[in-house]
C-alpha positions as CSV (number, residue, x, y, z in Angstrom):
1,X,92.0,102.7,87.4
2,X,93.0,105.3,84.9
3,X,94.1,108.7,86.4
4,X,95.8,110.4,83.5
5,X,94.0,113.7,82.8
6,X,91.4,113.2,85.5
7,X,90.6,116.1,87.8
8,X,91.0,114.9,91.3
9,X,90.5,116.7,94.6
10,X,92.3,115.6,97.8
11,X,90.5,116.8,100.9
12,X,92.6,117.2,104.0
13,X,96.4,117.6,103.9
14,X,97.6,115.3,106.6
15,X,100.2,112.6,106.1
16,X,98.1,110.5,103.9
17,X,96.6,113.4,102.1
18,X,100.0,114.6,101.0
19,X,101.0,111.1,99.9
20,X,97.8,110.7,98.0
21,X,98.2,114.1,96.2
22,X,101.8,113.3,95.1
23,X,100.8,109.8,94.0
24,X,97.9,111.1,91.9
25,X,100.1,113.7,90.3
26,X,102.7,111.1,89.4
27,X,100.0,109.2,87.6
28,X,99.0,112.1,85.5
29,X,96.0,113.5,87.3
30,X,95.2,117.2,87.6
31,X,95.3,117.5,91.3
32,X,93.9,120.1,93.7
33,X,94.2,120.0,97.5
34,X,91.6,121.6,99.8
35,X,92.2,122.1,103.5
36,X,90.5,124.2,106.2
37,X,93.9,125.2,107.7
38,X,95.5,128.5,106.6
39,X,98.4,128.7,104.1
40,X,100.6,129.6,107.1
41,X,99.6,126.4,108.9
42,X,100.4,124.4,105.7
43,X,103.7,126.0,105.1
44,X,105.8,122.9,105.5
45,X,103.7,120.9,102.9
46,X,103.1,123.7,100.3
47,X,106.5,123.7,98.6
48,X,106.4,120.0,97.7
49,X,102.9,120.4,96.3
50,X,103.5,123.6,94.3
51,X,106.7,122.1,92.8
52,X,104.6,119.3,91.4
53,X,102.0,121.6,89.9
54,X,99.4,120.8,92.5
55,X,96.9,123.6,93.2
56,X,96.1,124.3,96.8
57,X,93.0,125.7,98.4
58,X,93.7,126.8,102.0
59,X,91.6,128.3,104.7
60,X,88.4,126.5,103.9
61,X,86.5,124.4,101.3
62,X,84.9,126.0,98.3
63,X,81.8,124.1,97.0
64,X,82.7,125.0,93.4
65,X,86.1,123.5,93.9
66,X,84.5,120.2,94.9
67,X,81.9,120.2,92.1
68,X,84.5,120.6,89.3
69,X,86.2,117.2,90.0
70,X,86.0,113.8,88.5
71,X,87.1,112.1,91.7
72,X,87.5,113.2,95.4
73,X,90.0,111.5,97.7
74,X,89.2,112.2,101.3
75,X,91.8,112.0,104.1
76,X,91.0,109.9,107.2
77,X,90.8,113.0,109.4
78,X,88.0,114.6,107.4
79,X,84.4,113.5,108.3
80,X,82.1,112.4,105.5
81,X,79.6,114.8,107.1
82,X,81.6,117.8,105.9
83,X,79.0,119.9,104.1
84,X,80.8,120.1,100.8
85,X,81.3,116.3,100.7
86,X,77.6,115.7,101.5
87,X,76.6,118.0,98.6
88,X,78.8,116.4,96.0
89,X,77.9,112.9,97.1
90,X,74.2,113.8,96.4
91,X,75.3,114.6,92.8
92,X,76.9,111.2,92.5
93,X,80.5,112.3,92.4
94,X,82.7,109.4,93.5
95,X,84.3,109.9,97.0
96,X,86.9,107.5,98.2
97,X,89.7,107.5,100.8
98,X,93.4,107.1,100.6
99,X,93.2,103.5,101.6
100,X,90.8,102.7,98.8
101,X,92.9,104.6,96.3
102,X,95.9,102.6,97.3
103,X,94.0,99.3,97.2
104,X,93.4,99.8,93.5
105,X,97.1,99.9,92.8
106,X,98.6,97.7,95.5
107,X,100.2,94.5,94.3
108,X,100.7,91.2,96.2
109,X,98.9,90.1,99.3
110,X,97.5,92.1,102.3
111,X,97.4,91.4,106.0
112,X,95.3,94.1,107.5
113,X,94.7,94.8,111.2
114,X,92.1,96.9,112.9
115,X,90.6,97.2,116.4
116,X,90.0,99.8,119.0
117,X,93.3,99.0,120.8
118,X,96.5,97.2,120.0
119,X,96.7,97.9,116.3
120,X,100.1,99.5,116.3
121,X,101.8,96.8,118.4
122,X,100.2,93.9,116.5
123,X,100.9,95.4,113.1
124,X,104.5,96.1,114.0
125,X,105.0,92.6,115.5
126,X,103.3,90.9,112.5
127,X,105.5,92.9,110.1
128,X,108.7,91.9,111.9
129,X,107.6,88.2,112.0
130,X,107.1,88.1,108.2
131,X,110.4,89.8,107.7
132,X,112.1,87.3,109.9
133,X,110.5,84.6,107.9
134,X,112.2,85.9,104.8
135,X,109.1,87.3,103.2
136,X,109.1,90.5,101.2
137,X,107.2,92.8,103.7
138,X,105.9,96.3,103.6
139,X,104.4,97.9,106.7
140,X,102.3,101.0,106.8
141,X,98.8,102.4,106.9
142,X,97.6,104.2,110.0
143,X,101.1,103.5,111.4
144,X,104.0,105.4,109.7
145,X,103.9,105.2,105.9
146,X,100.6,105.8,104.1
147,X,99.4,102.8,102.1
148,X,99.5,104.8,98.8
149,X,103.2,105.4,99.4
150,X,103.7,101.6,99.5
151,X,102.1,100.8,96.1
152,X,105.2,101.4,94.0
153,X,107.3,99.1,96.2
154,X,104.7,96.3,96.2
155,X,105.2,93.3,94.0
156,X,103.2,90.1,93.3
157,X,105.2,88.4,96.0
158,X,105.1,91.0,98.7
159,X,102.9,91.1,101.8
160,X,101.6,94.5,102.9
161,X,101.0,94.5,106.6
162,X,98.6,97.4,107.3
163,X,97.2,99.0,110.4
164,X,93.8,100.4,109.3
165,X,91.4,102.6,111.3
166,X,87.7,103.1,111.2
167,X,88.2,106.4,109.5
168,X,90.1,104.7,106.7
169,X,87.7,101.8,106.4
170,X,84.5,103.8,106.1
171,X,85.5,105.0,102.6
172,X,86.6,101.6,101.2
173,X,84.9,99.7,98.4
174,X,87.4,97.2,96.9
175,X,90.0,96.9,99.7
176,X,90.6,93.2,100.0
177,X,93.0,91.7,102.6
178,X,93.8,88.1,102.3
179,X,94.2,88.0,106.0
180,X,92.1,90.5,108.1
181,X,92.3,90.9,111.9
182,X,89.8,92.6,114.2
183,X,91.6,92.7,117.6
184,X,88.6,94.1,119.6
185,X,85.8,96.5,119.3
186,X,85.1,98.8,122.2
187,X,83.6,102.3,122.3
188,X,85.8,104.9,120.6
189,X,85.4,107.8,118.2
190,X,81.7,108.2,119.1
191,X,82.1,111.9,118.4
192,X,82.9,111.0,114.7
193,X,80.7,107.9,114.1
194,X,77.6,109.0,116.2
195,X,77.0,105.6,117.8
196,X,78.9,102.5,118.9
197,X,77.2,100.4,116.3
198,X,78.1,102.8,113.5
199,X,81.7,102.6,114.7
200,X,81.6,98.8,114.8
201,X,80.2,98.6,111.3
202,X,83.0,100.8,110.0
203,X,85.5,98.3,111.5
204,X,83.7,95.4,109.8
205,X,84.3,96.9,106.4
206,X,87.8,95.3,106.7
207,X,86.2,92.0,105.5
208,X,83.5,93.4,103.2
209,X,85.4,92.3,100.1
210,X,86.7,89.0,101.5
211,X,85.6,85.6,100.2
212,X,85.7,82.0,101.6
213,X,89.3,81.7,100.4
214,X,90.3,84.6,102.7
215,X,90.9,84.5,106.5
216,X,89.3,86.7,109.2
217,X,90.9,86.6,112.6
218,X,88.7,87.5,115.5
219,X,89.0,87.9,119.3
220,X,86.8,85.2,120.9
221,X,86.9,87.1,124.2
222,X,85.5,90.4,122.8
223,X,81.8,90.2,122.4
224,X,81.3,92.8,119.6
225,X,84.3,91.5,117.6
226,X,83.1,87.9,117.9
227,X,79.7,88.9,116.5
228,X,81.4,89.8,113.2
229,X,81.7,86.1,112.5
230,X,78.0,86.1,111.6
231,X,78.5,88.7,108.9
232,X,81.5,87.5,107.0
233,X,82.0,85.1,104.0
234,X,85.7,84.6,105.0
235,X,87.0,81.6,106.9
236,X,87.0,82.6,110.6
237,X,90.0,82.0,112.9
238,X,90.0,82.9,116.5
239,X,92.3,83.9,119.3
240,X,91.6,83.7,123.0
241,X,93.3,83.9,126.4
242,X,90.3,82.2,128.1
243,X,89.4,79.1,126.0
244,X,90.6,76.7,123.3
245,X,89.3,77.4,119.8
246,X,88.7,75.1,116.8
247,X,90.8,77.3,114.4
248,X,93.4,79.7,115.7
249,X,95.5,80.4,118.8
250,X,94.9,80.2,122.6
251,X,96.7,79.9,125.9
252,X,97.2,76.4,127.4
253,X,99.6,75.3,130.1
254,X,101.5,78.6,130.1
255,X,102.1,78.4,126.3
256,X,100.6,79.9,123.2
257,X,99.4,77.1,120.9
258,X,97.9,77.2,117.4
259,X,95.6,74.9,115.4
260,X,94.9,75.5,111.7
261,X,91.9,73.2,111.3
262,X,89.3,71.7,113.6
263,X,90.7,68.4,114.8
264,X,94.1,69.2,113.4
265,X,97.5,69.1,115.1
266,X,98.1,71.6,117.9
267,X,101.4,73.4,117.5
268,X,103.3,74.7,120.6
269,X,104.3,78.2,119.5
270,X,106.0,79.8,122.6
271,X,105.9,80.1,126.4
272,X,104.1,83.1,127.8
273,X,107.2,83.8,129.9
274,X,109.1,84.8,126.8
275,X,106.8,87.6,125.9
276,X,108.7,90.8,126.8
277,X,105.6,93.2,126.8
278,X,103.7,94.1,129.9
279,X,100.0,93.5,130.3
280,X,97.4,90.8,129.4
281,X,96.3,92.9,126.4
282,X,99.7,92.4,124.9
283,X,99.3,88.6,125.2
284,X,96.2,89.1,123.1
285,X,98.2,91.1,120.6
286,X,100.7,88.3,120.4
287,X,98.0,85.7,119.9
288,X,96.5,87.7,117.1
289,X,99.9,88.1,115.4
290,X,100.6,84.4,115.8
291,X,97.4,83.4,114.0
292,X,97.8,86.0,111.2
293,X,101.4,85.3,110.4
294,X,101.0,81.5,110.6
295,X,98.2,81.9,108.0
296,X,100.5,84.1,105.9
297,X,103.1,81.4,105.9
298,X,105.6,82.4,108.7
299,X,107.4,79.5,110.4
300,X,107.0,78.8,114.1
301,X,110.7,79.5,114.5
302,X,110.4,83.0,113.0
303,X,107.4,83.8,115.3
304,X,109.2,82.5,118.4
305,X,112.4,84.4,117.8
306,X,110.7,87.6,116.8
307,X,108.3,87.7,119.8
308,X,111.2,87.0,122.2
309,X,113.2,89.9,120.8
310,X,110.3,92.3,120.3
311,X,110.4,95.7,122.0
312,X,107.5,97.8,123.0
313,X,106.3,100.3,120.3
314,X,107.0,103.9,121.2
315,X,104.2,105.6,123.0
316,X,102.6,102.2,123.9
317,X,103.2,101.4,127.6
318,X,106.8,102.5,127.1
319,X,109.0,102.7,130.1
320,X,110.7,106.1,129.8
321,X,112.8,106.2,133.0
322,X,113.1,105.2,136.7
323,X,113.7,108.2,138.9
324,X,114.2,107.8,142.7
325,X,112.5,104.4,142.4
326,X,109.5,105.8,140.6
327,X,108.8,104.3,137.1
328,X,107.5,106.7,134.3
329,X,105.4,105.0,131.6
330,X,104.3,106.7,128.3
331,X,101.1,105.2,126.9
332,X,100.1,108.3,124.9
333,X,98.5,105.9,122.3
334,X,95.9,105.1,124.9
335,X,93.4,107.4,123.2
336,X,90.2,105.8,124.5
337,X,88.8,104.6,127.8
338,X,89.3,100.9,127.1
339,X,93.0,101.4,126.2
340,X,93.5,103.3,129.5
341,X,91.8,100.5,131.4
342,X,94.2,98.0,129.8
343,X,97.2,100.2,130.8
344,X,96.0,100.4,134.4
345,X,95.7,96.6,134.7
346,X,99.3,96.2,133.7
347,X,100.2,97.5,137.2
348,X,98.9,96.2,140.5
349,X,98.7,99.5,142.5
350,X,100.4,102.8,143.3
351,X,99.6,104.5,140.0
352,X,99.7,108.3,139.4
353,X,97.5,108.6,136.3
354,X,97.6,111.5,133.8
355,X,94.2,111.7,132.0
356,X,92.7,114.1,129.5
357,X,92.9,115.7,126.1
358,X,90.1,116.1,123.5
359,X,87.0,114.2,124.6
360,X,85.5,111.6,122.1
361,X,82.1,111.5,123.8
362,X,83.5,109.0,126.2
363,X,82.2,107.6,129.5
364,X,85.0,107.8,132.1
365,X,82.9,106.4,134.9
366,X,83.7,102.9,133.6
367,X,87.2,103.4,134.9
368,X,86.0,103.9,138.5
369,X,86.4,100.3,139.8
370,X,90.0,100.1,138.5
371,X,90.9,103.5,139.8
372,X,89.7,102.6,143.3
373,X,91.7,99.4,143.2
374,X,95.0,100.6,141.7
375,X,95.3,104.4,141.3
376,X,96.5,106.8,144.1
377,X,95.8,110.0,142.2
378,X,94.5,111.3,138.8
379,X,96.0,114.4,137.2
380,X,93.7,115.9,134.6
381,X,94.8,117.9,131.5
382,X,93.3,119.4,128.4
383,X,89.8,120.2,127.2
384,X,88.2,117.1,128.7
385,X,89.6,117.8,132.2
386,X,86.3,119.2,133.6
387,X,84.2,116.3,132.3
388,X,86.6,113.7,133.6
389,X,86.6,115.4,137.0
390,X,82.8,115.3,137.1
391,X,82.7,111.6,136.1
392,X,85.4,110.6,138.7
393,X,84.3,113.0,141.5
394,X,85.0,111.4,145.0
395,X,86.3,108.3,143.4
396,X,90.1,109.0,143.8
397,X,92.1,112.1,144.6
398,X,92.0,114.5,141.6
399,X,94.5,117.2,140.7
400,X,93.4,119.7,138.0
401,X,96.8,120.1,136.3
402,X,95.7,121.7,132.9
403,X,99.0,121.1,131.2
404,X,101.3,118.1,130.7
405,X,104.2,120.0,132.4
406,X,102.0,120.7,135.5
407,X,100.8,117.0,135.6
408,X,104.3,115.6,135.4
409,X,105.5,118.0,138.1
410,X,102.7,117.3,140.4
411,X,102.9,113.5,139.9
412,X,106.6,113.5,140.4
413,X,106.3,115.4,143.6
414,X,103.6,113.0,145.0
415,X,104.9,109.6,143.8
416,X,106.9,107.5,146.2
417,X,109.5,104.8,145.6
418,X,107.9,101.7,144.0
419,X,105.0,103.7,142.5
420,X,104.2,104.4,138.8
421,X,103.6,107.7,136.9
422,X,101.5,106.7,133.9
423,X,100.4,108.8,130.9
424,X,97.3,107.0,129.6
425,X,95.0,109.9,128.6
426,X,91.8,108.1,127.4
427,X,91.4,111.0,125.0
428,X,92.7,112.2,121.6
429,X,95.5,114.7,121.6
430,X,94.3,117.4,119.3
431,X,93.4,120.0,121.9
432,X,97.0,120.7,123.0
433,X,99.2,118.6,120.7
434,X,99.6,117.8,117.0
435,X,99.0,114.0,117.5
436,X,99.5,111.3,120.1
437,X,103.2,111.0,119.1
438,X,103.7,114.7,119.9
439,X,102.0,114.3,123.2
440,X,104.1,111.3,124.1
441,X,107.3,113.0,123.2
442,X,106.4,116.0,125.3
443,X,105.9,113.7,128.3
444,X,109.1,111.9,127.6
445,X,111.0,115.2,127.3
446,X,109.6,116.3,130.7
447,X,110.6,113.0,132.3
448,X,114.1,113.3,130.8
449,X,114.4,116.8,132.2
450,X,113.4,115.4,135.6
451,X,116.1,112.7,135.4
452,X,118.8,115.2,134.3
453,X,118.2,117.2,137.5
454,X,119.6,114.2,139.4
455,X,117.3,114.7,142.4
456,X,113.7,115.8,142.7
457,X,112.5,117.9,145.6
458,X,109.0,116.9,146.5
459,X,106.5,119.7,147.0
């Protein structure tokens, strides 16, 4: 792909938009960035862009700016329904995402992981396994480093382990992972995709360029993910906690085992007792990582050692502190209802649950059976609080906390020794916070402040 002298517009100046703009400029493109945020809001990014000679349009999108380009690169946070994008796509102007831009320059092989939940944990674990196996490994995507920023480090021998979201995948064309993983598909981002099936089809773009020589790893226990096997040309491998599979990994006799081919030898990978992460969903994440990394060439020894030493990813069912016998867990990454359900099932009872944020057209009533069984009280925060309270009315005690600080204070005052205070919001963070990391950090800071007080006087 030749970029020198081309006029390229980057729409949306998030982490990946900034990386894409700088990458394009280094490759000789005439780059403009357009963002709906004001110049004041973009103050931290502007100096790096202007220093590179990149033009910036702030405070809104101008249709003429869009029409004067040879190529448009759209950031994941920008919907394709943005009016200016709709207009230029009608004129046939090429519109791709940062992931697709990177795919055209990325060397080596790709292990890509998507799913509604568990992406970050599985991607991090898979990357650490390949590194432990002595393979040149790059980790990024929707986690940490944008893919385009990995391209210059990539070599013909490297493996890029990438977390990829539906927002990134919906603008791909030639993105071609040698090993692709769909962990699960459950309702999420319906506010963006319009329907569950549209969302699922966006996830399935992870294998759209795969051939029979590539591998697609699917969750046999998740109905919508399993259906993807009907639509792929790749060789399908499975993982399951509930049944043995012809190709892939499953649980048998308290161990994770793996089989590469139907009728082939069954390898004993590791005992479940050595997995340090809480929750059955994390066993599924380990199963997926086992299949993907074995297919990429990692040894059983590297897998076993890495899993045993693996620590929970920050903001993913992370134990923050124990105060007066009450454990505080940060699962800010639980940004949809299914993720929250998985977090709740990690604890038998006595949960004080903080819910809320920006609604994603979610149905919170599906949580009711679990709440009745395990949750003592729900503390609602953010823009979705009223909707959540309507959906959960009379199910469990509800406290309208509004803010994270109020929620932590109320929960700490009510929780008794042996109980759990759990942040698992079931919503995105963009009403009160910059992102889920910011939300999780605020929760952690509040809990740390509680601990520093030494004692907590219950209200």
